[in-house]
N, C-alpha and C positions, 0 to 999 in steps of 0.2 A: 504494500500500500504506500502511496506517495504521501507527502506531507500535507496536513490540513491547516496547521497554525504556523505561520512563518513570521519571524521577527528579524528586522534588519536595522542596523544602526548606521547613520550617515553623518558625514562631517564636511562634505564638499571636496574631499581629496580625490585624486584620480582612482585609487582602489575602491574608495567609497562609492563612487559613481558606478563602477563595475559591479559592486556588491548589490546595489539597489536594482540594477538590471537583472542580475542572476536571481535575486529573490522573486522578482515579478515573473521571470521565465518559469521558475518552479511552480509558482502559484497558478500560472496559466495552464499548466499541464492537467491539473485537476479542477473541475468546475466547482468543487466544494471548498477549495482553499481560500483562506483570507490572510491578509498581510498587515502587520503592524510595523510602521516606520518610526524610528526614534532618533532624536538629536539631543545630546547633552551639552549644555553650556556651563562655563565655570565663572559666573559673575563674582561670587564671593572670593575666589582665588585672585581675580584681578583687583578687587577691592583691597585685599590684604597686601598684594604687591605694591599698590599705590601708597598704602600707609608705610610700608617698609622703605619706600623711596623718599618719603617726605623730608627726612633730615638732610638729604642731599640736594633739595631744591634751593634755588637762589634765595637769598635772605628776604627779598621783597615779597616772596610768595609764602613765607613761613609765618607771617602775621596770622593770628588765629582767625580773624574775620575773613581774610582772603583765602586762607587754607580751607575753611569751612565751605566757602563758595566753590572752590576747586573740587572738593570732595563731592559735593552735590552734583556738580556738572559731570564729573567723571562717572558717578553712579548712574545718572540718567543716560549718559551716552553708552556705557557698557551694558547695563541691564536692558535698556530699550533696544540698543543696536543688536545685542545677541538674540533677543526675542525675534527681531525682524529677520535675522539670519536663519534662525531655526525655522521660522515660517516659510522662508524662501526655499530652503532645502526640502522641506516636507511637502510644500505645495507642488513643487516640480514632480516629486515622486508620486504624489496623489494623482496628478494629471496623467502620468504614464500608467498608473494602475487602472484608472477609469477607462483609458483607451483600450486596455486589455480585458475589461470587464471583471477586474479583480477587486473584491471588497477590501477597503483600505482604512486603517485607523492611524492617525498621526498622534504621536506622544512626544512631549518635550519634558526635560527634567533639568534641574540645576544642581551642580555638584561635580565631584571628580568623575571623569568619564567612565572608567571601568567599574567603579563602585555603583554608580547609578544603573549602568547596563546590567550588571549582575543582579541588582535588586529588581529591575524590570523583568529580567528573564525568570526569576523566581516567582514574580507576580503573574506573569502572562503564561508561563509554562508552555513555550512553543515546542513544536516537533522539530523545528529547524531554526537555528540562529545563523544569520549571514553577516559576516564582517569583512571589510577590506583588510588585507593582510598588513597593510601599513597605512599610516595617516599622513598628515601634513608634514611630519618630521622625517619622511622617508629619506634614507641614505643607502648607498650600495652596501655599506658595512653592516647594516641592520636590516636583514631581509624580513623580519617579523616584528611588527611594532609592539611596544610595551602594552598598550591597551589590548590588542588582539591576543597576546600571549597570556596576560592575566585572566582574560575571559576563558581562554582555552584551558588554563590550569584549574579554574575554580567553578566554571559553569557545569552543572550536573543535569540540567533539564534538556533533554533532546540532543540532536546532532548539531554539529557546528561546521559551517562551510567558510573557509578562509579563501578569499578571492584575490588573485593577482592578475589574471588574464581575462579578456572578454570571454563570456560563456559561449563555447562553440564545441559541440561534440560531433559535428558532421565529419565523417570519415576519420574520427579521432577516437581512440579507445578509452573506455573507463578501465583503469588499472586498479586492482585491489590486492593488498598483501594478505596472505593466508599462512598462519603458522600452526593451525590445528586447535587454537584456543576458541572458546565459545564466542569471545568478542570478535575474532577474525571471521568466523562464520556469519555472525550478525552483519559485519561489514560487507561480506560477499553477497548476502541476501539483499542488502540495500543497494549495492552496486548493480546487481542483476535487475532490480526494479527500475533503477535510473537508466541503465542501458536500454532496457525495453521501451521505456517511455520516450526516449530521445532517439531511438533507432540507431544506437551506437554499438560498436564492437565491445565485447567484454573480455578482459584478460586477467587471469589470476596468477600471481607469482609467489613462490615459496623460496625462502633463502635459508640455507644451512651453512654453518661455519666449520669447515674441516681444518682450518689453518691456525686456530687459536692455540691449541696445545703445542703445535710444532714451534710456535714462537715463544711459548712460555717455558717449555722444557729446558732450553739452554740457559735461561735466566735462573731457574731453580738450581740447575746443575752447578752454575758458577757460585751460587750462594751457599751450597751445602759443603761440609767437609768431605774428604775423600771416603771415609768409612760410611758416612750417611749416603753418599752417592752409590756405593756398592749395594747397600741395603735397598735403596730405592729402585735399583736396576733400570736405569733410563732406557737402554736399548729395548728391554722387554716392554716398558711402558709405551714407547713409541710404536712398537709393533701392535700392541693392544689397540691403540687409537687408530692406526692405519687400517688394520684388518677388521676391527669390530665397531668401534665407536663411530668413526667417520662414515664407513659404509652403512652402518645401521642408521645413523642420522639421515643420510640421503634417502634411504628406503622409507624411513618413518615420515619425513616431510613429503615425499612423493605420495605415500598412501593418504596422508591428510589432505593433500591437494586433490587427489582423485575423489575423495569423499566430498570435498567442496564442489568439484565439477558435477558430481551426481546431484548435490543440492541445487546448483544453478539450473540443471536440467529439469528438476521438479518444478522450478519456477518459470519454466518456459524459455530459458535463456541458453544460448550456445556460448561456450566459453573456451578460449584458448588458454592453455596452462603452460607454465615454465618453472623448472626447478633450477636454481642458480646457487653456486657455491661462493661464499665470501661473507663479509660483514653485512649484517642485515640492512642497516640504514643506507650506506652508500650504494649497495647493489639495487635496492628498490628504487632509490633516487635515479640511478643511471638507467635502469630498465624503463622507468616511466618517461625519462627524457628521450631515450633512443626511440621508443615506440611513439613518441609525439602525443602522449596522453593528454586528453582534454580535462581529465579529472583523476586524481589519485584518492582512493578510498581506503581508510585505515580504521581498525578497531581502536578504541581508546586505550585498551590494555592488551598485553600479550600473554604468553604462557606463564610467565614468571611473576605475575602480579602479587604484590604484598599489600596488606591492609593500609599501610602508611602511604602508598603511592597515590598521587593525584592523577598521574597519566603515565603511560609506558614511555620509556626513554627513547625507543625507536620512533614512536609516533610523534613525540615532542620534537625530536631532531629533524624528522622529515617535514613537519609543519614549518620549521624554521628555514630549512634549506631548499625545499622544493621550489621549482620555477613555474609550476602549474597550480591550478586550483586544488585545494585539499579539503576533503570531507572527512571529519572525525566522527565516527558513529558511536553513540552511547551504548553501554551494555544493555542487554535485554533483561527484564526482570525474570522472565522465563526463558532459559536457553533454547535456541532454535534446534529442532530435531534434525540431525544430519544423517542421511542414509548410511547404513553399514554396507561395506563392500563384501562381495563373496570371499569367504576365507580361503587363503591359499597356503595355509599352514600345513606342514608335513608332520605325520605322526612321529612321536619320540618314544624310544624304548625307556623303561624305568632306569636302566643304567645310564643312559644319556641324560635323563632328567637329573639324576643324582650328581653327575659331573657339573651340570649347569648350575646347580644349587650352590656350588663352591665359588662361583663368580660373584664379585661384589654386587650387592643389590642394585646400586645405582646404574650399573651397565648391563644388568641381566637381560632386560628387554631387548637392547640393541645386540647383545651377544646372541640371543635366540634368533633374531632376524638374520644376522651374519651367518650363523650355522645353517639355517634353512636355505639361504641363498646359495651357500657352498654346496649343499646337498642337491639342490635343483640343477646347478650347472653341471653336476656329474651324473644326472639322471637317476638319482636315488629315490626310492619310494618312501623311505623313512629315515629318521636320524638315529644312528646307533652310537654306542660308546666310541667306536673308532672314528666316526665322523667328527664328534666333538674334539677328540684328541688331535685330529688332523688340523682343525682350525686353531686349537690351542697352541700347537707347535708353531704355527704361522704367526700367531698374535702375541706369543710370549707368556701364555697362561701355563705353559709347562705341564701338560697332562692334567689340567684341571685345578692345579693349586691356585689359591687366590693371588691375583696380581693387584697391587694397590691401585689407587685412583690414578 
């Protein structure tokens, strides 16, 4: 289902103009959608700044009577002028909404921009909030404005669209990141709906990192004394990661992506999938850029969410660095049901299961995947003790003895 209640904040900056247009485009897709447009002005902040500057005024202006007159004039100009500016921004947006037949409500507020926008979001509870990624203070060094970032961190009501580019999905894909988390499947479902509504291609990408441990191992080795290095057995650890953890990760992410593709098909969408090796944030960023994405869709959190987290680190960094429009999808109160794939597991003998139980628990699932893949490549119909031992010799588990992390 598309968005019913859309909230957009405007300030007259270039990205704000693009945000207003994107909000109306979304509202136009569904006949039942309505849009609330908001502008926040900071008259009290300007009043405080004027008071702070008063000691630096020429002496003739510091007489109390003249200073009082200046204060009154400043207040009239600032308060009245900002109200006129707000009306101008929102009147223009209201006219565009009327031309599209979109019900529109203008709202103005006085105060700090991000504070008031967060308050209004809590009050209006929109399905979608749309913001320009940057405001009037845009510089190349700061690709995500402070207001947009604060709202991104703290807004918990509905999805958030950060706009940098004109809305255009014609022959440009909607790209969505999938890591197997409930949040990523919610993002995929939303991306499928949007792709269908705008007749755009849909592409899902999963990224796993097989290089992290290879970079960390030499650092650890240099830090440990020689005796500890022998006990840690770095060559065996590296084989363990090369043969089991890294291959198991790729298989796991591929299966999660295949489940996502099955979900997209149940929603009537065709999806192109890709599994990429590397660091998540730069690889998703590069993939979206190379594919010319018109929209990048991300779950608010990933697989490793902690209760303290305001937002996933990859989502936050992609929101900062992406050169396209980014939609951050809020978690679903009830996780989306994702289709299960037909099981391709191979039967294990009790002896083989016993050997697997000696593998450290945190790698056991990936070890099972690697062993079953090894068995399939050799045309075996089941996993036996010798199959596990063969993989163990390759990976450094040495006949099934525990290999450390």
